[in-house]
C-alpha positions in Angstrom: -0.1 0.2 -0.1 2.7 2.3 0.6 3.9 2.2 -3.1 0.0 3.2 -4.0 -0.1 6.4 -1.3 3.6 7.1 -2.7 2.3 7.9 -6.2 -0.8 9.6 -5.3 1.0 11.9 -3.1 3.6 12.6 -6.1 0.5 13.2 -8.7 -1.4 15.4 -6.2 1.8 18.0 -6.4 1.9 18.2 -10.3 1.2 21.6 -11.2 -1.8 22.4 -13.9 -0.6 23.5 -17.4 -0.6 27.5 -17.9 -2.1 29.0 -21.3 0.7 30.9 -22.8 0.0 33.5 -26.0 -1.2 32.3 -28.8 1.6 30.9 -31.2 2.3 32.6 -34.4 0.5 30.9 -37.6 3.1 28.6 -39.1 2.1 29.9 -42.7 3.0 33.6 -41.8 6.2 32.6 -40.1 9.0 33.2 -42.3 11.8 30.8 -43.1 14.8 30.2 -41.8 18.0 30.3 -43.7 18.1 28.2 -46.1 18.9 29.3 -49.3 17.0 29.3 -52.4 18.8 26.9 -54.7 19.5 24.1 -51.6 19.1 20.8 -53.1 17.7 17.7 -52.2 17.6 13.9 -53.0 14.6 12.4 -52.0 14.9 8.3 -52.2 11.2 6.7 -52.1 9.4 4.1 -54.1 6.2 5.7 -53.7 5.7 7.9 -57.0 3.1 9.7 -54.9 5.4 10.5 -52.2 8.6 11.7 -54.3 5.6 14.1 -56.1 4.0 15.4 -53.4 7.6 16.1 -51.2 9.2 17.5 -54.6 6.5 19.8 -54.9 6.3 20.5 -51.5 10.4 21.5 -51.7 10.1 23.1 -55.2 7.5 25.6 -54.3 10.0 26.7 -51.6 13.0 27.1 -54.3 14.9 23.8 -53.5 16.2 21.5 -55.8 15.3 18.3 -56.4 17.1 15.1 -57.2 14.7 11.9 -57.4 15.3 8.0 -57.0 12.9 5.2 -57.0 15.0 2.8 -55.2 18.7 2.4 -53.2 20.4 1.9 -56.5 19.3 4.6 -58.1 19.9 6.6 -55.2 23.3 5.8 -54.7 24.1 6.6 -58.6 22.4 10.1 -57.9 24.7 10.7 -55.0 27.8 9.3 -57.1 26.9 12.5 -59.6 25.6 15.3 -57.5 26.1 16.0 -53.9 22.7 17.1 -52.2 22.5 19.4 -48.9 19.7 16.9 -47.4 18.5 13.4 -48.3 14.8 12.0 -47.9 15.4 8.4 -47.4 12.4 5.5 -47.5 13.4 2.6 -45.6 11.3 0.3 -47.5 12.7 0.4 -51.1 12.9 -2.3 -53.5 16.6 -4.1 -54.3 18.8 -2.5 -51.4 16.9 -1.3 -48.5 17.1 2.1 -47.1 18.9 0.7 -44.3 21.5 -0.5 -46.4 21.4 2.8 -48.3 22.1 4.9 -45.2 25.2 2.4 -44.0 26.8 3.4 -47.4 26.0 7.1 -47.3 27.4 7.2 -43.7 31.2 5.1 -44.9 31.3 7.3 -47.9 33.9 10.3 -47.1 32.1 12.0 -49.8 28.7 12.1 -49.2 28.6 10.9 -45.3 28.4 14.1 -43.8 25.3 15.0 -45.6 21.8 15.2 -43.1 19.8 12.2 -43.6 16.0 11.9 -43.0 14.6 8.5 -42.9 11.0 8.2 -43.3 8.8 5.2 -43.0 4.7 4.6 -42.9 5.7 1.5 -40.5 4.3 2.2 -37.0 7.1 -0.1 -35.6 9.2 1.7 -33.0 12.0 -0.4 -33.5 12.7 1.5 -37.3 13.4 4.3 -35.4 15.7 2.8 -33.0 17.5 1.5 -35.5 18.0 4.0 -38.4 19.2 6.6 -35.6 22.0 3.7 -34.6 23.1 3.5 -38.4 23.6 7.1 -38.6 20.2 9.4 -39.2 19.8 12.4 -38.3 16.1 12.7 -38.3 13.3 10.1 -38.3 9.8 11.3 -39.9 6.4 8.7 -39.9 4.7 9.2 -43.6 2.3 10.6 -44.2 3.6 13.7 -42.7 2.7 17.7 -42.9 4.1 20.8 -44.7 5.2 21.9 -41.4 6.8 19.1 -40.1 8.5 18.6 -43.4 9.7 22.2 -43.3 10.9 22.3 -39.7 12.9 19.5 -40.2 14.4 20.5 -42.8 15.3 24.0 -41.5 16.5 22.4 -38.1 18.8 20.2 -39.9 20.2 22.8 -42.4 20.6 25.5 -39.8 22.4 23.0 -37.7 25.2 22.7 -40.4 25.8 26.2 -41.9 29.0 25.3 -43.7 27.4 22.1 -45.0 25.3 24.4 -47.9 28.6 26.1 -48.9 30.7 23.1 -48.8 33.2 22.1 -51.3 32.5 18.6 -53.2 35.3 16.3 -53.1 36.7 15.5 -56.1 34.5 12.6 -56.6 37.2 9.6 -56.2 35.8 8.4 -52.7 32.6 8.6 -53.5 30.5 5.8 -52.2 31.8 2.6 -50.7 31.7 -0.3 -53.2 28.6 -2.8 -52.5 29.8 -5.5 -50.3 27.0 -7.8 -50.9 
């Protein structure tokens, strides 16, 4: 009984939440320091998701690269160095986990921020992608506000990432070890 009394006393100490002033309307809030022309790679097997996310970012002057599977995404990375990557976990061919591992092993693209996306409700996915090296995890479907808050946070955290000089391309992605 002593344990129940402890929790009852503890619950009685909790202070009620106070309501602060109304937050600023998110649509009127100015975008943070994400310069026009910032490039984003979207790797997702859903053409609908690629189109929706691409349109959302293009409307805000982002340059978009698209890939519908992991191999195509790695090929885009061999030719281009985007400022940010959106990566789905479930892909045909190699999985998003394997793509993320290859990205993180690369000295050419290994420091690019990666937002991993999944429509699966399993909490274990988020744990594993963070352990492998994802910078953020986003559940699908996602809202416009969620996408831009994550993009702005990741690109503002890495102010030099946008102006970093690309390598010579000789050490782009590690070879496939499968």
